[in-house]
C-alpha positions as CSV (number, residue, x, y, z in Angstrom):
1,X,42.9,6.4,48.7
2,X,44.8,9.5,47.8
3,X,42.8,12.7,46.9
4,X,42.4,13.3,43.1
5,X,44.2,16.3,41.7
6,X,42.5,18.7,39.4
7,X,44.6,21.4,37.6
8,X,43.7,24.9,36.6
9,X,45.6,28.0,35.5
10,X,46.1,30.1,38.6
11,X,46.2,33.3,36.4
12,X,42.8,32.6,35.0
13,X,41.4,32.5,38.6
14,X,42.8,35.7,39.7
15,X,42.2,37.7,36.5
16,X,38.6,36.9,36.4
17,X,38.2,37.6,40.1
18,X,39.9,41.1,39.8
19,X,38.4,42.3,36.5
20,X,35.0,40.6,36.3
21,X,33.7,40.4,39.8
22,X,30.5,38.4,40.4
23,X,27.5,40.7,41.0
24,X,24.4,40.0,43.1
25,X,21.9,37.8,41.2
26,X,20.9,34.4,40.9
27,X,23.7,32.8,42.8
28,X,23.5,29.2,43.9
29,X,26.8,28.5,45.9
30,X,29.8,30.2,47.2
31,X,33.5,29.3,47.0
32,X,35.8,30.1,50.1
33,X,39.5,30.1,49.8
34,X,40.8,29.4,53.3
35,X,43.9,28.6,55.3
36,X,44.0,27.0,58.8
37,X,46.4,27.8,61.6
38,X,48.6,24.9,60.3
39,X,48.9,26.6,56.9
40,X,46.7,24.1,55.0
41,X,45.0,25.8,52.2
42,X,41.6,24.6,50.9
43,X,38.5,25.5,49.1
44,X,35.1,25.2,50.6
45,X,32.1,24.8,48.5
46,X,29.2,26.2,50.4
47,X,25.5,26.2,49.7
48,X,22.2,26.2,51.6
49,X,19.0,24.3,50.7
50,X,15.8,25.7,52.2
51,X,13.0,23.5,53.0
52,X,9.5,24.6,54.3
53,X,9.3,24.4,58.1
54,X,7.5,21.2,59.1
55,X,8.0,19.4,55.7
56,X,9.8,16.4,57.2
57,X,9.8,14.4,53.9
58,X,11.8,17.3,52.2
59,X,14.1,17.9,55.0
60,X,15.1,14.3,55.4
61,X,15.6,13.9,51.5
62,X,17.7,17.1,51.4
63,X,19.8,15.9,54.3
64,X,20.4,12.6,52.6
65,X,21.3,14.4,49.4
66,X,23.6,17.0,50.9
67,X,25.4,14.4,53.0
68,X,26.4,12.7,49.7
69,X,28.4,15.7,48.7
70,X,29.7,16.5,52.2
71,X,31.2,13.1,52.4
72,X,33.4,13.9,49.2
73,X,35.1,16.4,51.3
74,X,39.0,15.8,51.2
75,X,38.6,13.3,48.2
76,X,39.6,16.0,45.7
77,X,42.5,18.6,45.3
78,X,42.7,21.6,43.0
79,X,46.3,22.2,41.8
80,X,46.8,26.0,40.8
81,X,49.9,27.3,39.2
82,X,52.4,26.7,36.4
83,X,55.4,24.5,36.0
84,X,57.5,26.8,38.2
85,X,55.2,27.1,41.0
86,X,51.9,25.5,42.0
87,X,49.7,25.2,45.1
88,X,47.3,22.4,46.0
89,X,44.0,23.2,47.6
90,X,42.0,20.5,49.2
91,X,38.3,20.7,48.3
92,X,35.6,20.5,51.0
93,X,31.9,20.6,50.6
94,X,29.8,22.4,53.2
95,X,26.1,22.0,52.0
96,X,23.5,22.4,54.6
97,X,19.7,22.2,54.9
98,X,17.8,25.1,56.6
99,X,14.2,25.1,57.4
100,X,12.2,28.3,56.7
101,X,8.8,29.4,56.6
102,X,8.9,30.4,52.9
103,X,11.8,29.0,50.9
104,X,11.1,31.1,47.8
105,X,10.9,34.4,49.9
106,X,14.1,33.6,51.7
107,X,15.8,32.9,48.4
108,X,14.7,36.2,47.0
109,X,16.1,38.0,50.1
110,X,19.4,36.2,49.9
111,X,19.9,36.9,46.2
112,X,19.1,40.5,46.4
113,X,21.2,41.1,49.5
114,X,18.6,41.9,51.9
115,X,19.9,42.8,55.5
116,X,17.5,40.2,57.1
117,X,18.5,37.3,54.7
118,X,18.9,34.0,56.4
119,X,21.9,33.2,54.1
120,X,23.9,36.3,53.5
121,X,26.5,35.1,50.8
122,X,24.0,34.3,47.9
123,X,24.4,30.5,48.3
124,X,20.8,29.5,48.8
125,X,18.7,27.1,46.9
126,X,15.3,25.3,47.6
127,X,14.6,21.6,48.0
128,X,11.1,20.0,47.8
129,X,9.7,16.5,47.8
130,X,6.7,16.4,45.5
131,X,4.0,14.1,44.5
132,X,5.0,11.4,41.9
133,X,2.7,12.8,39.3
134,X,4.2,16.3,39.4
135,X,7.3,15.6,37.5
136,X,6.0,13.1,34.8
137,X,8.8,10.7,33.7
138,X,11.4,12.6,35.6
139,X,12.6,11.3,38.9
140,X,13.8,14.8,39.9
141,X,14.4,18.2,38.3
142,X,16.2,21.3,39.0
143,X,14.6,24.6,37.9
144,X,16.7,27.7,37.3
145,X,19.7,26.0,38.8
146,X,18.5,26.5,42.3
147,X,15.0,25.0,42.9
148,X,15.0,21.2,43.3
149,X,12.0,19.1,43.0
150,X,12.2,15.3,43.8
151,X,9.6,12.7,43.5
152,X,8.2,11.2,46.7
153,X,9.1,7.7,45.5
154,X,12.7,8.7,44.8
155,X,13.4,10.8,47.9
156,X,16.0,8.3,49.3
157,X,17.4,7.2,46.0
158,X,21.3,7.4,46.2
159,X,21.5,9.2,42.9
160,X,18.4,11.3,42.3
161,X,18.6,13.9,45.1
162,X,22.6,14.2,44.9
163,X,22.3,14.5,41.1
164,X,20.0,17.5,41.4
165,X,22.1,19.1,43.9
166,X,25.0,18.8,41.4
167,X,23.1,21.0,39.1
168,X,22.8,23.7,41.6
169,X,26.6,23.4,41.8
170,X,26.4,24.1,37.9
171,X,27.5,20.4,37.0
172,X,26.2,19.3,33.6
173,X,25.0,15.9,32.7
174,X,27.6,13.2,32.3
175,X,27.3,10.2,30.0
176,X,24.7,7.5,30.8
177,X,27.5,5.0,31.2
178,X,29.9,7.2,32.8
179,X,29.2,5.9,36.4
180,X,28.9,9.5,37.6
181,X,26.2,10.6,40.0
182,X,25.5,13.1,37.2
183,X,24.8,10.5,34.6
184,X,22.0,11.4,32.3
185,X,18.9,9.4,33.5
186,X,18.2,7.5,36.7
187,X,21.1,4.9,36.4
188,X,21.6,4.4,40.1
189,X,25.2,5.6,39.7
190,X,26.6,7.1,42.7
191,X,30.3,8.0,41.9
192,X,31.6,11.5,41.6
193,X,34.2,11.9,38.7
194,X,37.1,14.4,38.9
195,X,35.6,16.2,36.0
196,X,32.4,16.8,38.0
197,X,34.3,18.6,40.7
198,X,36.2,20.4,38.1
199,X,33.0,21.9,36.6
200,X,32.2,23.5,39.9
201,X,35.6,25.3,40.1
202,X,35.8,26.3,36.5
203,X,32.1,27.6,36.6
204,X,33.0,30.0,39.4
205,X,35.7,31.8,37.4
206,X,35.1,31.0,33.6
207,X,31.4,32.0,33.4
208,X,31.1,35.1,35.7
209,X,28.3,36.5,33.7
210,X,25.9,33.8,35.0
211,X,26.0,35.8,38.4
212,X,25.4,32.6,40.1
213,X,28.5,32.3,42.4
214,X,30.3,34.4,44.9
215,X,33.9,34.0,45.7
216,X,35.7,34.8,49.1
217,X,39.3,35.2,49.6
218,X,42.1,35.1,47.1
219,X,44.6,32.3,46.5
220,X,48.1,33.3,47.5
221,X,50.5,32.4,44.7
222,X,52.9,33.9,42.2
223,X,50.8,35.2,39.2
224,X,51.4,35.8,35.6
225,X,48.3,38.0,34.6
226,X,49.0,37.6,30.9
227,X,48.7,33.7,31.1
228,X,45.0,33.1,30.5
229,X,45.1,29.5,29.6
230,X,43.1,26.9,31.7
231,X,44.3,23.2,31.7
232,X,43.6,19.8,33.2
233,X,46.8,17.8,33.8
234,X,45.3,14.4,33.6
235,X,48.7,12.8,34.1
236,X,48.8,14.1,37.8
237,X,45.5,12.4,38.6
238,X,46.1,9.9,41.4
239,X,43.2,7.5,40.5
240,X,41.2,6.3,37.6
241,X,38.9,9.3,37.6
242,X,36.1,8.3,40.0
243,X,35.4,7.6,43.7
244,X,32.8,5.5,45.1
245,X,30.5,7.7,47.3
246,X,30.6,7.1,51.0
247,X,26.9,8.1,51.3
248,X,25.6,4.8,49.7
249,X,24.6,3.4,53.2
250,X,21.3,2.3,54.6
C-alpha cells in the first residue's frame, strides 16, 4: 500500500518556526526534520513514556501501545510546498518506553531543561496501569496531555492505550463511527486516519503557544514568507483515508 500524502503550506512551517519559537514548557513530543545519506528526507515524531521501575503491567501496556504507533512509520507522507515546488517527507514514529524511579519527577526535569534530565528534548510523558475503579466509566484517560492512565482490564486493548497516546501527540477525538483509533469511546477501532497524523504536524506549528512541542531541523525548500495558507490537498491522497494498524496481533 502506498503511503498516504498529507499536504501543508511550507511557508507556514518556516514562518512559525522562525518568529514564534517553541519555548520550554509542557512539551509532549518532538518533531525532527531529517535527511539520510541517500538524500531521503523525513519527519520523525519522537516521544518518551515513563513508567515506574518494576511496574511490569505499565511497562508492557505502554510497549504494546507505543508499538501501535511505531508500526505506522512509513505509511504516511507530508507534502510541503506550493504548485511550483514541493517536497515529500516520510513520517516515522519513534515512541519509546523508559523505566524510571519517579516518572513525575523525571517529567519535571525534562520539561524544565534540567541538566540531568533523562529525556532532554521535552518529549516525555508518563504511562500507568491503574485499578479498574480509578477511572470510573472511562477505559483510559490522559491528564494534561502528558499523563496517561489505563484501566487494568484494558491494558492490552488494541485501541485504548494507542488512543491515549494519540492525545499526547495532540490528536483530538474522531467521530464514533470514523474507524479511527481516536474514535470517541471504546469502539475497538484501530485504524489511523490521514487526518489524525495531520493533526500532529499542524499542532507543532499552528499552535506554538501551547508550548508542548519542540522542533529540530528545518525543511530545505524554496519559501514564500508572505504565503501563510495551510491546505490539505485531498485529491493527492493515495488511499481512502485510513490504514489498518499492523499492531492488531496477538
